[in-house]
C-alpha positions as CSV (number, residue, x, y, z in Angstrom):
1,M,-13.3,-5.3,6.8
2,A,-11.4,-5.4,10.1
3,K,-12.5,-3.0,12.9
4,R,-9.3,-1.0,12.7
5,S,-9.7,-0.5,8.9
6,Q,-13.3,0.7,9.5
7,D,-12.0,3.1,12.1
8,I,-9.4,4.5,9.6
9,L,-12.1,4.8,6.9
10,R,-14.4,6.6,9.3
11,N,-11.7,9.1,10.5
12,A,-10.0,9.6,7.1
13,H,-12.1,12.5,6.3
14,E,-10.5,14.5,9.1
15,S,-7.4,16.5,7.8
16,K,-4.9,15.2,10.3
17,H,-5.9,11.6,9.7
18,R,-5.6,12.1,5.9
19,Q,-2.1,13.5,6.3
20,S,-1.0,10.6,8.5
21,L,-2.4,7.9,6.3
22,S,-0.9,9.5,3.2
23,R,2.5,10.0,4.9
24,A,2.6,6.4,6.1
25,F,1.4,5.1,2.7
26,F,4.2,7.0,0.8
27,Q,6.8,6.0,3.4
28,I,6.0,2.3,2.8
29,L,6.1,2.7,-1.0
30,E,9.6,4.4,-0.6
31,H,10.8,1.4,1.5
32,W,9.5,-0.9,-1.2
33,K,11.6,1.2,-3.7
34,L,8.7,1.9,-6.1
35,S,9.1,4.2,-9.0
36,N,6.9,7.2,-9.4
37,E,4.9,5.3,-12.0
38,E,4.4,2.4,-9.7
39,K,3.4,4.7,-6.8
40,A,0.8,6.4,-9.0
41,K,-0.6,3.0,-10.1
42,M,-0.9,1.9,-6.4
43,L,-3.4,4.8,-6.2
44,G,-5.1,3.8,-9.4
45,W,-3.6,6.7,-11.3
46,S,-1.6,7.2,-14.4
47,Y,1.7,9.0,-13.5
48,A,1.6,10.8,-16.8
49,T,-1.7,12.6,-15.9
50,K,-1.2,12.9,-12.1
51,R,2.5,13.6,-11.9
52,H,2.2,17.0,-10.4
53,T,-0.4,15.8,-7.9
54,L,1.7,12.8,-6.8
55,D,4.8,14.9,-6.4
56,A,3.0,17.4,-4.2
57,L,1.5,14.7,-2.1
58,K,4.9,13.0,-1.6
59,R,6.3,16.4,-0.5
60,G,3.4,17.0,1.8
61,Q,2.4,20.2,-0.1
62,K,-1.0,18.9,-0.9
63,Q,-3.6,16.8,0.8
64,M,-5.1,13.9,-0.9
65,D,-8.8,14.0,-1.8
66,M,-9.9,10.7,-0.2
67,D,-12.5,8.8,-2.1
68,D,-13.3,5.2,-0.9
69,D,-11.1,3.6,-3.6
70,K,-7.9,5.5,-2.5
71,L,-8.7,5.0,1.1
72,R,-9.0,1.2,0.6
73,R,-5.8,1.1,-1.4
74,M,-3.9,2.9,1.3
75,I,-5.4,0.8,4.1
76,E,-4.5,-2.4,2.2
77,V,-0.9,-1.3,1.8
78,L,-0.7,-0.5,5.5
79,N,-2.2,-3.9,6.4
80,I,0.2,-5.7,4.1
81,H,3.1,-3.8,5.8
82,K,1.7,-4.7,9.2
83,N,1.6,-8.4,8.3
84,L,5.1,-8.3,7.0
85,R,6.4,-6.6,10.2
86,I,4.9,-9.4,12.2
87,L,6.3,-12.1,9.8
88,F,9.8,-10.5,9.7
89,P,10.3,-8.8,13.1
90,H,14.1,-9.0,13.0
91,S,14.8,-8.4,9.3
92,R,13.9,-5.1,7.8
93,S,15.6,-6.0,4.5
94,S,13.4,-9.2,4.3
95,L,10.3,-7.2,5.2
96,Y,10.8,-4.7,2.4
97,A,12.2,-7.1,-0.2
98,W,9.3,-9.5,0.2
99,V,7.0,-7.6,-2.0
100,T,9.3,-7.7,-5.0
101,K,10.6,-11.3,-4.7
102,K,9.2,-13.6,-7.4
103,R,7.4,-16.5,-5.8
104,H,6.3,-19.9,-7.1
105,R,3.2,-19.6,-5.0
106,F,2.2,-16.5,-7.1
107,G,2.9,-18.2,-10.5
108,D,6.5,-16.9,-10.5
109,H,5.3,-13.3,-10.0
110,S,5.9,-11.0,-7.1
111,A,3.3,-9.5,-4.8
112,L,4.0,-6.2,-6.4
113,D,3.4,-7.6,-9.9
114,I,0.0,-8.8,-8.6
115,M,-0.8,-5.5,-7.0
116,M,0.2,-3.6,-10.2
117,E,-1.7,-5.8,-12.5
118,E,-4.9,-6.2,-10.4
119,G,-5.0,-2.9,-8.5
120,L,-7.2,-2.9,-5.4
121,L,-8.2,-6.6,-5.8
122,G,-4.6,-7.6,-6.0
123,M,-3.8,-5.7,-2.9
124,I,-6.7,-7.4,-1.1
125,A,-5.5,-10.8,-2.4
126,I,-1.9,-10.2,-1.1
127,R,-3.2,-8.9,2.3
128,R,-5.5,-11.9,2.7
129,Y,-2.6,-14.3,1.7
130,L,-0.4,-12.6,4.4
131,D,-3.3,-12.8,6.9
132,H,-3.4,-16.5,6.3
133,V,0.3,-17.1,6.5
134,R,0.5,-15.0,9.7
135,T,-2.1,-17.1,11.4
136,M,-0.7,-20.5,10.5
């Protein structure tokens, strides 16, 4: 795991860091135009059982309980976003649309499809792919 990600994990148990990480995570998911069900799934949750919690988190009325799984998911989303900002510095629309565009490279699936289907492992795979593309 990258040094920056390790720093985030180490600091995430402090209240202000949890709030900042959670706020950034939900802002990215809003830009990706994810449904509430998809947002819950990005955290490894079922929207049906965590609806009230998710809604309170999005409104900033509740702080997320940070276990390692949720932290890793949030960090992966932030790193995916960082890579896309580097790859598309002049096109916000391309940056945010990239996640939902079907790609031959991904077996005619989108990055979002992979993240929804594979959870954390899918997020790691997409982030690694973008790391590779960014360094080519």
